[in-house]
C-alpha positions in Angstrom: -3.9 -0.8 -42.8 -7.4 -0.8 -41.5 -6.1 -2.5 -38.3 -3.8 0.0 -37.3 -6.3 2.8 -37.7 -8.6 0.9 -35.5 -5.9 0.4 -33.5 -5.1 4.2 -33.1 -8.8 5.3 -32.5 -9.3 2.6 -29.7 -5.9 3.7 -28.0 -6.9 7.4 -28.6 -10.4 6.8 -26.9 -9.4 4.3 -24.6 -6.7 6.1 -22.4 -8.1 9.3 -21.9 -11.4 7.6 -20.6 -9.2 5.0 -18.7 -7.3 8.4 -17.2 -10.7 9.9 -16.5 -11.9 7.1 -14.8 -8.8 6.6 -12.4 -9.0 10.4 -11.6 -12.4 9.9 -10.4 -11.6 6.9 -8.1 -8.5 8.6 -7.0 -10.2 12.2 -6.1 -12.7 11.0 -3.5 -11.1 12.3 -0.5 -13.7 11.1 1.9 -12.4 10.0 5.5 -12.7 6.6 6.7 -14.3 5.4 9.8 -12.1 6.9 12.5 -9.9 4.5 14.6 -8.8 4.4 18.0 -5.4 3.6 16.6 -5.2 5.9 13.9 -2.5 7.5 16.5 0.6 5.3 15.7 4.0 6.5 15.6 6.1 3.5 15.8 5.8 -0.4 15.1 7.9 -3.1 16.8 9.0 -6.3 15.4 11.7 -8.7 16.4 12.8 -6.8 19.5 13.3 -3.6 16.9 11.3 -0.5 17.2 10.8 1.6 14.1 9.6 4.8 13.8 6.7 5.6 11.0 7.4 8.3 8.8 4.0 8.4 7.1 0.4 7.5 8.5 -2.5 6.9 6.2 -6.0 7.1 8.1 -8.3 8.6 5.4 -9.4 7.4 1.9 -7.0 10.0 0.1 -3.9 9.5 2.2 -4.3 5.9 1.6 -4.8 5.8 -2.1 -1.7 8.4 -2.3 0.7 6.0 -0.2 4.2 6.4 -1.2 3.5 7.9 -4.7 6.2 10.6 -5.3 7.8 10.4 -2.2 11.9 9.6 -2.2 12.1 6.5 -0.2 15.0 5.6 2.1 15.8 2.9 4.0 14.2 4.8 6.9 10.7 5.4 5.1 8.1 3.7 6.3 4.3 4.0 5.9 1.4 2.4 8.2 -1.9 2.2 6.5 -4.9 1.9 9.0 -8.2 1.0 7.7 -11.4 0.7 9.3 -11.9 -3.2 9.5 -9.9 -5.9 8.1 -10.3 -6.7 4.3 -8.5 -7.6 1.4 -6.9 -4.8 0.5 -4.8 -4.7 -2.5 -2.0 -2.4 -3.3 0.0 -1.4 -6.5 3.3 0.6 -7.1 2.2 3.1 -9.5 4.3 6.5 -9.2 6.4 4.9 -6.5 9.9 5.5 -6.9 11.4 2.9 -5.6 11.0 -1.0 -4.8 9.0 -1.5 -1.8 8.4 -4.5 0.6 4.3 -4.4 0.8 3.2 -5.9 4.6 -0.3 -7.0 5.5 -0.9 -7.2 9.6 -4.0 -8.5 11.1 -4.6 -7.6 14.7 -7.9 -8.7 17.1 -10.6 -5.9 17.2 -9.4 -3.4 19.3 -5.8 -4.7 20.1 -2.3 -3.3 18.6 -0.3 -6.3 18.5 -0.9 -8.7 16.0 0.8 -10.6 13.1 2.1 -10.4 9.4 -0.3 -12.6 7.6 0.6 -11.7 3.5 3.8 -10.3 2.4 4.8 -8.5 -1.3 8.5 -8.4 -1.2 10.5 -6.1 -3.4 7.5 -4.8 -5.4 9.0 -2.9 -8.7 7.7 0.5 -9.1 5.3 1.3 -12.0 5.0 4.4 -14.3 2.3 3.3 -16.6 -1.3 2.8 -14.4 -2.8 0.6 -17.2 -0.2 -1.7 -16.7 0.7 -1.6 -13.2 0.6 -5.0 -11.3 -2.4 -5.2 -8.3 -0.9 -6.7 -5.1 -3.6 -8.8 -3.7 -3.3 -10.4 -0.1 -4.4 -13.8 0.5 -5.6 -13.3 3.9 -7.5 -10.4 5.8 -5.5 -7.6 7.4 -6.7 -4.1 9.1 -3.0 -2.8 8.6 -0.3 -2.6 5.9 3.3 -1.6 6.5 5.2 -0.3 3.8 8.9 -0.1 3.6 12.0 0.1 1.3 12.6 -3.3 -0.6 14.7 -5.7 1.7 13.3 -4.1 4.8 11.4 -7.4 5.8 14.4 -9.8 5.3 16.6 -7.7 7.1 14.6 -7.5 10.2 13.6 -11.1 10.0 9.6 -10.3 9.1 8.2 -13.2 7.5 4.4 -14.5 7.5 3.0 -15.4 11.1 5.8 -12.7 13.1 4.5 -10.7 15.7 4.0 -7.1 15.5 3.2 -4.3 18.0 1.7 -1.0 16.5 3.2 1.8 18.9 
């Protein structure tokens, strides 16, 4: 009985603290460094060009991603980062499984290669238990699309991609 009371107290205290901390982190909408490549409207892979539905170029858009968005087979989002890095993603509040595809380009270039893929990442609706997808290679862009997009379009690690 005493252990249950302790557990209830810990849950009652920890969950609000975690939610508050997450809210503080998500609230920061400081723009990231402007990128000359922040104007992309499409990308080409395997000889096919796909229109971008969303473009995330500032901190709040990078954090929101496709949360709360109805994802269809045509939905794509490009995340533009100021420098190459190991940017992790999670699926909190997303309504569909996604393919998350990290892209690395040489400085100043708009063509590069896929360096890491998280395929069929399932949605998560409880933030404290969401999986974080961490790439094993540095990237300066990430493309998200509905699960199955990568397989349907022959996208694999090492495949070339051009951002248009």
